[in-house]
C-alpha positions as CSV (number, residue, x, y, z in Angstrom):
1,M,156.7,-82.6,217.4
2,E,153.0,-82.5,217.9
3,Q,150.7,-80.0,219.6
4,Q,147.9,-80.8,222.0
5,I,144.7,-78.6,221.7
6,R,142.5,-78.2,224.7
7,F,139.8,-75.7,225.9
8,C,139.1,-73.6,228.9
9,T,136.4,-71.1,229.9
10,T,136.9,-67.5,231.0
11,S,135.1,-65.9,234.0
12,D,132.7,-64.2,231.5
13,G,131.8,-67.5,229.9
14,V,134.0,-67.4,226.7
15,R,135.5,-70.7,225.6
16,I,139.2,-70.4,224.6
17,A,141.2,-72.9,222.6
18,Y,144.8,-73.3,223.6
19,A,147.6,-75.5,222.4
20,T,150.9,-76.8,224.0
21,A,153.9,-78.2,222.2
22,G,157.4,-79.3,223.5
23,E,158.7,-79.7,227.0
24,G,160.6,-77.4,229.4
25,P,160.3,-73.9,230.7
26,P,157.0,-72.3,229.5
27,L,156.9,-69.7,226.7
28,V,153.4,-68.2,226.3
29,V,152.7,-66.6,222.9
30,V,149.7,-64.2,222.8
31,T,147.8,-64.4,219.6
32,A,148.2,-61.7,217.0
33,W,145.3,-60.0,215.2
34,V,143.7,-63.2,214.1
35,G,144.8,-66.8,214.2
36,H,143.8,-70.4,214.0
37,L,145.8,-73.0,216.1
38,Q,145.2,-76.0,213.8
39,F,145.3,-74.2,210.4
40,E,148.6,-72.5,211.3
41,W,150.1,-75.7,212.6
42,E,149.3,-77.5,209.3
43,H,151.3,-74.8,207.3
44,P,154.9,-76.1,207.0
45,E,156.6,-72.7,207.2
46,T,154.5,-71.5,210.2
47,R,154.8,-74.8,212.0
48,A,158.6,-74.8,211.6
49,F,158.7,-71.4,213.2
50,Y,156.7,-72.5,216.2
51,E,158.6,-75.8,216.5
52,G,161.7,-73.7,216.7
53,L,160.3,-71.7,219.6
54,A,159.2,-74.9,221.3
55,R,162.7,-76.5,221.1
56,G,163.8,-76.9,224.7
57,R,160.7,-75.4,226.2
58,M,156.9,-75.8,226.4
59,L,155.3,-73.5,223.9
60,V,151.8,-72.3,224.8
61,R,149.5,-70.6,222.2
62,F,145.8,-69.8,222.1
63,D,143.2,-68.4,219.9
64,K,141.8,-65.2,221.4
65,R,138.1,-64.7,221.7
66,G,136.2,-64.3,218.4
67,T,139.0,-66.1,216.4
68,G,140.1,-69.5,215.4
69,L,138.9,-72.4,217.4
70,S,137.7,-70.2,220.3
71,D,134.2,-68.8,220.8
72,R,133.5,-67.0,217.6
73,E,130.4,-65.3,219.0
74,A,132.3,-63.3,221.6
75,Q,132.1,-59.5,221.2
76,D,134.2,-58.1,224.0
77,F,137.5,-57.4,222.4
78,S,138.6,-54.9,225.1
79,M,142.0,-55.0,226.8
80,E,140.3,-56.5,229.9
81,G,138.8,-59.2,227.7
82,R,142.1,-60.0,226.1
83,L,143.8,-60.2,229.5
84,G,141.0,-62.5,230.7
85,D,141.8,-64.9,227.8
86,L,145.5,-64.9,228.7
87,G,145.0,-65.2,232.4
88,T,142.5,-68.1,232.0
89,V,145.0,-70.1,229.8
90,V,148.0,-69.7,232.2
91,D,145.8,-70.4,235.2
92,T,144.4,-73.5,233.6
93,L,147.9,-74.8,232.9
94,G,149.0,-73.9,236.4
95,L,151.9,-71.7,235.2
96,E,153.2,-69.7,238.1
97,R,156.0,-68.1,236.2
98,F,156.7,-68.0,232.5
99,A,158.2,-66.1,229.6
100,L,155.6,-64.1,227.7
101,M,155.7,-63.1,224.0
102,G,153.4,-60.8,222.1
103,F,153.6,-59.9,218.5
104,S,151.8,-57.5,216.3
105,E,148.6,-56.2,218.0
106,S,149.2,-58.6,221.0
107,G,152.2,-56.6,222.1
108,P,150.1,-54.2,224.2
109,T,148.4,-57.1,225.8
110,A,151.7,-58.7,226.8
111,I,153.0,-55.4,228.1
112,T,150.0,-54.8,230.2
113,Y,150.0,-58.3,231.7
114,A,153.8,-58.0,232.4
115,A,153.3,-54.6,234.1
116,R,150.3,-55.8,236.2
117,R,151.7,-59.3,237.1
118,P,155.4,-58.9,237.4
119,E,155.7,-61.9,239.8
120,R,154.5,-64.2,237.0
121,V,156.5,-63.0,234.0
122,S,160.1,-64.1,233.9
123,H,160.9,-62.6,230.5
124,L,159.0,-60.4,228.0
125,V,159.4,-60.6,224.2
126,V,157.7,-58.1,221.9
127,Y,157.9,-58.6,218.1
128,G,156.7,-56.3,215.4
129,S,154.5,-54.3,217.7
130,Y,153.9,-50.9,219.3
131,H,152.9,-49.3,222.7
132,R,150.6,-46.7,221.1
133,W,148.7,-46.7,217.9
134,P,151.3,-45.6,215.3
135,Y,149.2,-44.1,212.5
136,P,146.8,-41.1,212.2
137,Q,143.1,-41.8,212.4
138,G,142.6,-41.3,208.7
139,A,144.9,-44.1,207.9
140,A,143.2,-46.3,210.5
141,D,139.8,-45.6,208.9
142,A,141.1,-46.5,205.5
143,V,142.4,-49.9,206.7
144,L,139.1,-50.5,208.6
145,A,137.2,-49.9,205.4
146,L,139.4,-52.5,203.6
147,V,138.8,-55.0,206.4
148,R,135.1,-54.6,206.2
149,S,134.9,-54.8,202.4
150,Q,137.8,-57.1,201.4
151,W,138.5,-59.4,204.3
152,G,139.4,-62.9,203.0
153,M,139.2,-61.8,199.4
154,G,142.8,-61.5,198.5
155,S,143.0,-57.7,199.0
156,A,146.2,-56.4,197.4
157,A,146.0,-53.3,199.7
158,L,146.0,-55.4,202.8
159,S,148.7,-57.7,201.5
160,A,150.9,-54.6,200.8
161,I,150.7,-53.7,204.5
162,F,151.3,-57.1,206.0
163,V,153.3,-59.1,203.4
164,P,154.7,-56.5,201.0
165,S,157.5,-58.7,199.7
166,G,155.7,-62.0,200.2
167,D,155.6,-64.5,197.3
168,P,152.2,-65.5,195.8
169,A,152.0,-68.6,197.9
170,Q,152.4,-66.6,201.1
171,V,149.9,-64.0,200.0
172,A,147.4,-66.7,199.2
173,W,147.9,-68.4,202.6
174,W,147.5,-65.1,204.4
175,T,144.2,-64.6,202.6
176,E,143.0,-68.0,203.5
177,L,144.1,-67.4,207.2
178,Q,141.8,-64.4,207.2
179,R,138.8,-66.5,206.0
180,V,139.3,-69.4,208.5
181,S,140.3,-67.3,211.5
182,A,137.6,-64.6,211.9
183,S,134.7,-63.0,210.3
184,A,135.1,-59.6,208.7
185,Q,132.9,-58.1,211.4
186,S,135.1,-59.5,214.2
187,A,138.3,-58.6,212.5
188,A,137.1,-55.0,212.1
189,K,136.0,-54.8,215.7
190,I,139.4,-56.1,217.0
191,F,141.2,-53.6,214.7
192,E,139.0,-50.8,215.9
193,V,139.9,-51.5,219.5
194,N,143.6,-51.6,218.6
195,T,143.5,-48.0,217.3
196,G,142.6,-46.8,220.8
197,L,145.3,-48.7,222.7
198,D,148.1,-46.7,224.4
199,V,150.1,-48.6,227.1
200,T,152.9,-46.0,227.2
201,P,152.4,-45.2,230.9
202,L,153.1,-48.9,231.7
203,L,156.4,-49.2,229.9
204,G,158.4,-47.8,232.8
205,E,156.8,-50.3,235.2
206,I,158.1,-53.4,233.3
207,Q,160.3,-55.4,235.7
208,A,161.0,-58.5,233.5
209,P,164.0,-58.6,231.2
210,T,162.6,-57.4,227.9
211,L,163.5,-58.0,224.2
212,I,162.1,-55.9,221.4
213,V,162.5,-57.5,218.0
214,H,161.5,-55.5,214.9
215,R,162.1,-55.6,211.1
216,R,163.2,-52.3,209.7
217,G,160.9,-52.3,206.8
218,D,157.7,-53.3,208.6
219,V,154.8,-51.2,207.3
220,A,152.1,-52.6,209.6
221,S,154.1,-51.4,212.7
222,P,156.7,-48.7,212.1
223,F,160.3,-49.3,213.1
224,D,160.7,-46.0,214.9
225,V,157.8,-46.7,217.3
226,A,159.4,-50.0,218.3
227,R,162.7,-48.2,218.9
228,E,160.9,-45.7,221.1
229,M,159.2,-48.5,223.0
230,A,162.5,-50.1,223.7
231,A,164.0,-46.9,224.9
232,L,161.1,-46.5,227.4
233,I,161.3,-49.9,229.0
234,P,164.0,-50.2,231.7
235,G,167.0,-52.2,230.5
236,A,165.2,-53.4,227.3
237,R,167.3,-55.0,224.6
238,F,166.5,-53.9,221.0
239,E,167.1,-56.3,218.2
240,P,166.6,-54.7,214.7
241,L,166.3,-57.2,211.8
242,A,166.2,-56.8,208.1
243,G,163.0,-57.3,206.1
244,D,159.5,-55.9,205.6
245,I,157.2,-58.9,206.2
246,H,155.1,-58.4,209.3
247,P,154.4,-62.0,210.4
248,P,157.5,-63.4,212.2
249,M,157.1,-66.9,210.7
250,W,157.9,-65.6,207.2
251,G,160.9,-63.9,205.7
252,D,164.0,-64.5,207.8
253,S,162.1,-66.3,210.5
254,R,165.2,-68.0,211.8
255,A,166.6,-64.6,212.8
256,V,163.5,-64.0,214.9
257,A,163.6,-67.4,216.5
258,R,167.3,-67.2,217.2
259,A,166.9,-63.7,218.8
260,V,164.2,-65.1,221.1
261,D,166.2,-68.3,221.8
262,V,169.4,-66.4,222.8
263,F,167.4,-64.0,225.0
264,L,165.7,-66.9,226.8
265,G,168.9,-68.7,227.3
266,G,168.4,-71.5,224.7
267,E,170.9,-73.7,223.0
268,E,172.3,-70.8,220.9
269,A,172.9,-68.5,223.8
270,E,176.1,-70.0,225.1
271,P,178.1,-69.8,221.8
272,E,176.8,-66.2,221.4
273,A,178.1,-65.3,224.9
274,A,181.4,-67.1,224.5
275,E,182.2,-65.5,221.2
276,P,185.6,-63.8,221.5
277,V,186.2,-60.1,220.7
278,A,187.4,-59.9,217.1
279,S,191.2,-59.5,216.7
280,G,193.2,-57.8,214.0
281,L,192.4,-54.5,212.4
282,V,189.1,-53.0,213.5
283,T,187.7,-49.5,213.8
284,I,186.8,-48.5,217.3
285,L,183.8,-46.3,218.0
286,F,183.0,-44.4,221.3
287,T,179.9,-42.4,222.1
288,D,179.4,-40.1,225.0
289,M,176.2,-38.3,226.0
290,E,176.4,-34.6,226.5
291,G,176.3,-33.4,230.1
292,S,174.8,-36.7,231.6
293,T,175.5,-35.6,235.2
294,A,173.8,-32.2,234.6
295,L,170.9,-33.9,232.9
296,T,170.4,-36.1,236.0
297,Q,170.5,-33.1,238.3
298,R,168.0,-31.2,236.1
299,L,165.6,-33.9,235.1
300,G,165.9,-36.4,238.0
301,D,167.0,-40.0,238.0
302,A,164.0,-41.5,236.2
303,K,163.9,-39.0,233.3
304,A,167.7,-39.2,232.9
305,Q,167.6,-42.9,232.8
306,E,164.9,-42.7,230.1
307,L,167.2,-40.6,228.0
308,L,170.0,-43.1,228.5
309,R,167.8,-45.9,227.3
310,R,166.9,-43.8,224.2
311,H,170.7,-43.3,223.6
312,N,171.3,-47.0,223.9
313,A,168.5,-47.9,221.6
314,I,169.7,-45.5,218.8
315,V,173.3,-46.6,219.1
316,R,172.6,-50.3,219.2
317,E,170.2,-50.0,216.2
318,A,173.0,-48.3,214.2
319,L,175.5,-50.9,215.2
320,G,173.2,-53.7,214.2
321,A,172.6,-52.1,210.8
322,H,176.3,-51.7,210.1
323,G,177.8,-55.0,211.4
324,G,179.1,-53.4,214.6
325,S,179.8,-55.2,217.9
326,E,179.1,-53.6,221.2
327,I,182.0,-54.2,223.6
328,K,180.7,-52.5,226.7
329,H,178.6,-49.7,228.1
330,T,180.7,-47.0,229.6
331,G,178.0,-45.4,231.8
332,D,177.5,-42.3,229.6
333,G,178.1,-44.0,226.3
334,I,179.0,-47.2,224.4
335,M,182.3,-48.6,223.1
336,A,182.0,-50.8,220.0
337,T,184.1,-52.1,217.1
338,L,183.3,-52.3,213.4
339,P,185.0,-54.4,210.7
340,S,185.9,-51.5,208.5
341,A,186.5,-47.7,208.6
342,N,183.8,-47.3,205.9
343,R,181.1,-49.1,208.1
344,A,182.2,-47.2,211.2
345,L,181.8,-43.9,209.5
346,E,178.4,-44.8,208.1
347,C,177.4,-46.0,211.6
348,A,178.6,-42.8,213.2
349,I,176.7,-40.7,210.7
350,A,173.6,-42.8,211.2
351,I,173.9,-42.3,215.0
352,Q,174.1,-38.5,214.7
353,R,171.3,-38.2,212.2
354,S,169.0,-40.3,214.4
355,F,169.7,-38.1,217.4
356,A,169.1,-35.0,215.2
357,V,165.6,-36.2,214.4
358,A,164.8,-37.8,217.7
359,G,163.9,-34.5,219.3
360,G,161.6,-34.6,222.3
361,D,161.3,-32.5,225.4
362,A,164.9,-33.1,226.3
363,P,166.8,-33.7,223.0
364,L,170.0,-35.6,223.3
365,R,173.3,-34.8,221.8
366,V,176.3,-37.1,221.7
367,R,180.0,-37.0,220.9
368,V,181.4,-39.8,218.7
369,G,185.1,-40.7,218.4
370,L,186.7,-43.0,215.9
371,N,190.1,-44.7,215.6
372,A,191.4,-47.8,213.8
373,G,194.0,-50.2,214.9
374,E,194.7,-53.6,216.3
375,P,193.6,-53.6,220.0
376,V,194.5,-56.2,222.5
377,A,191.5,-58.5,223.0
378,E,191.1,-60.1,226.4
379,E,188.0,-62.0,227.4
380,H,185.2,-59.7,226.2
381,D,187.0,-56.4,226.3
382,I,189.7,-54.6,224.2
383,F,192.7,-52.6,225.4
384,G,195.7,-50.7,224.1
385,T,196.7,-47.5,222.4
386,A,194.2,-47.8,219.6
387,V,191.3,-47.9,222.1
388,Q,192.7,-45.0,224.2
389,L,193.1,-42.8,221.1
390,A,189.4,-43.5,220.1
391,A,188.3,-42.5,223.6
392,R,190.4,-39.3,223.5
393,A,189.0,-38.4,220.0
394,C,185.5,-38.8,221.5
395,A,186.4,-36.6,224.4
396,H,187.7,-34.0,222.1
397,A,184.5,-33.9,220.0
398,A,181.8,-31.3,220.6
399,P,178.2,-32.5,221.2
400,G,176.8,-33.5,217.9
401,Q,180.2,-33.9,216.3
402,I,182.1,-36.9,215.0
403,V,185.9,-36.8,215.4
404,A,188.1,-39.4,213.7
405,A,191.8,-40.1,213.8
406,N,193.8,-39.6,210.6
407,V,194.1,-43.4,210.1
408,V,190.3,-43.6,209.7
409,R,190.3,-40.9,207.1
410,E,193.1,-42.7,205.2
411,L,191.4,-46.1,205.3
412,A,188.1,-44.5,204.0
413,A,189.9,-42.5,201.2
414,G,187.8,-42.4,198.0
415,K,184.6,-43.5,199.7
416,G,182.8,-40.2,199.5
417,F,183.1,-39.1,203.2
418,L,183.7,-35.4,203.9
419,F,186.4,-34.4,206.5
420,S,187.4,-31.1,208.0
421,D,191.0,-30.9,209.3
422,L,191.2,-30.1,213.0
423,G,195.0,-30.0,212.9
424,D,197.5,-31.6,215.3
425,V,195.9,-31.9,218.7
426,T,197.6,-32.6,222.0
427,L,195.6,-35.4,223.7
428,R,195.9,-36.5,227.3
429,G,198.2,-39.4,227.7
430,F,199.9,-39.0,224.3
431,E,203.3,-37.4,224.0
432,D,203.1,-36.4,220.4
433,P,200.2,-34.3,218.8
434,V,197.6,-36.4,217.0
435,R,196.0,-35.4,213.7
436,L,192.3,-35.3,214.0
437,Y,189.4,-34.7,211.5
438,E,185.8,-33.8,211.9
439,V,183.5,-36.0,209.9
440,R,180.8,-33.9,208.2
441,W,177.4,-35.6,208.5
442,R,174.7,-33.0,208.1
443,E,173.0,-32.8,204.8
444,G,174.6,-30.0,202.7
445,G,177.0,-29.3,205.5
């Protein structure tokens, strides 16, 4: 696969280089902090990542003003200038509707464009990014000083932020990319603008289906900020990935490309959707938000929906980290399965701890119920006594509590979990009392 590089000119006279590769529905990728269309394409690892994105679609990339093959003398790095670059490229190509992807500092640009031009954006993908500058001003000033003094010089401090676990070859290439993509002065000005960006008010206006992809150990852009962003975008899907390398084309780049491909309905999407619900022994987990109806009455539909999205993001992130599979959304919670009682307990504890620190003006509390068994799998749902007991255990739990059936406690024996005996409990729909246990998850409690 080869790319074709062409040029266009913005309304304020800036020449922008753009490249296309592949054929099919368009995916427009907004440039990160700095980039160079040709230099990146000549790097085997980076080219393989972009070729993966271009498989079955037309990939569009461009060098933003002041970087790469575009006009290096440009000085307007404002949001309006960035939107002008993007708008000029898609207008030149005659793209009426397209998928839009922003990563790193280009996330806010992609979000702003999607909010302002919903009729043109079919899907929105944001990788390794943020909706508001995530660090205190002192930290920003320290990085800015590094950029001005050590840009393109192999700075160990800059590498520790963007490629902390990168091998020497990756660090060397990242250093060379700095040199060929932008001057230290331009890189610093772009970074300085980034620290003032806050597109939080636009998140609720996003209409396009949205995917947020983020590596848990990312230092350049904190994981918690991405999770918050996903919770604030209506219906957004959050895809947490392992790793700490900021650029998506390094580390487990296939996981990033696969998440995007599945989301956009590529070749891997159908097997993912057709995958049957696991059969055999599983641990079933239910969550239930405290007083969701009362919350809606008190906060209003929009604010209550925002809290539900926060709940969904936290639960799905925990499921992803512990090998869980979401079966369905229950309206006020989520039903899922996990391959072992040990993972299910760890997942439930992670969920409660995340809610405990989430805070906010309207803190959320959830009930979690666990049971293990062999449910009946049919299409993409599960049924049977094991499922019903897990649901009843969840209903029996108090807000902020995890309640597990005795079988879960027995399966996790010797694994270090702490249980408090709740005794034999009569549950609706069960003739005989059921032994339930509270799972202790608070530190020191």
